[in-house]
N, C-alpha and C positions, 0 to 999 in steps of 0.2 A: 805603696807611694803610688805618688800621683807620678801623670806624664809632665816633659816639661810646659812652659807654655806657649812656646812658637811649635812643639810637637805637633802633628796631623793624624789621622788616622780616620777609620770606619769603626763604629759601634755595633756591636752585636745588633740593637734591633734594626737599625740602616739595612743592615745586611738582609735582615728575615725581610723586611717590609720588599728592596727592589728582589728580592727572590720570590716573593707573593704573587710581585707585579709579572714577572714576566713569565710564572704559572696560569696568572688567568690568560695573558696573551698567548702564551702555545695553547693551550687549550680554545681559545678563540678562534685562532688561525690553524688549528688540524681538523677542524669540520672540512673547512673549504678545498683544503687538500684533496681531502678523500673524495668530496663532488670532482676536484679540478682530475684526479686518475679516471676517475669511473666515466667523467665526461669525451675523457679519449678515448679510454677504451672502446665506448659507444661508437665515438667517431669514425674509429678502424673496423668497427663491426659495419658499419653503413657502408665504407671503402671497398670493403672484402665482401658483401654480400653484391656489393653493386658491379663488380670484377667480374664473381663467378657469374652473375646472372647472364652479364655483358657474353662471355665466351660460350656459355649454353647458347644462346638468339644467334650470335659468329657462327656456330657450326650449325644452327638448324639452317640458317640463312643459305651456308654453302652447301648444305644438302639440296636446298630449296631449287639453286642454282645448277645445278647439276657439277659442282667442281669434286665432291664426295660422291662415291656410290660401290655399288659390288658388294663385296663381303662385307664394307665397314659399314654400312645401313642395314639393321634386320629389319626384315616386317613387322608391320605392325607399331615400332617404334615413333612413328607421327614423323620423321627426320630427327629427332631428338638424340645427342649422345645416351649410350648403355650406363655408365659413369662416368663420377667425374678424372677419374685416370685417362682416359683416353684424349680429354684437353690439355694435357701435358706431354703423353708421348705423342700425341698428332696423327695423322690419319695419311694415309695416300690420295693424291691430289689424281682424279681421273685422267686420265693421257702422260702423267707425269713417270718420273724415276722416280724409286722407288726408293733411294735416296732427298727424297725431296718430299716431306714431311707438312701437311697442312697441320700447326698447332695453334691453341687457342689460347695455353695460359701457360710459365712460365713457373708454376708452382702452385698446388693447393694450398692458398694461404692458413693459419692458425686460425680455429676460432675467440679471439680473446676475450671470448665469456669462459669457454670450458677450455682451454688451453690446448686443446688438442685439434687434430686434421679432420675429425670428426664432422662431417654436417649431414643435420637433415633434408632428404630429398625425398622429392615429390614426382608421382609420372605424369605423365599427360593424360591419362583413365583416372588419375586417383581425384581425388574431392578436396579443390583449393584449403582448406584448412586443416587438411588430413596427416594424422601425426606418421602414417605406417607407408611403407614407399614396396609398390608391388615390385621392383625388380625390372621393370623392362625398358624403363627410361629416365632420363630425369630432364624433368620440364621446368621444378624449382627448387632453390634449396633453402634454407634455413638455421638459425645455431640452434642446439640441442638443450639450449640452457631455459632453464625456466624461471631462473630471478629477473626480480622488477625493475626497470629501466627508473631515470630518473622523469619518464615523464607519465608512470604509473601503468607501461605495456609490459608485459614478458615480452624477451628478448626471442620466444621462438617465434612471434607474432610478425615479427616484421619481415 
């Protein structure tokens, strides 16, 4: 049976051709989406590293200015925090009441590359490219991810 002259419809061939064009377009767009997601995670990593390093520097400046002292600063720490948690918990300000703590971070950020709150730490006494932490103080932080970034470097060197 043939269709009536005024009847319209899509042939099987037209449907297959349209689906093929959509698949080709989707396969071209998918890699761009992956790159955009990776770029967003890299921007987040850079922001988190900057915030952590600024908090460490604010702690060091507070020690140098005499705002933090006593039992909160260990001998041999060079004025750097003993760990990242102290930046969140806060320390007692010299001459202030115990309920007035000096805090440097609201929370420890999650590393967007590893998905954990575990960051690589370096002491003031460590070599600049060291991957082991001496446990004395926190002078620098880095991502524990060894994956490659879009610029070809590894995230743990940022």
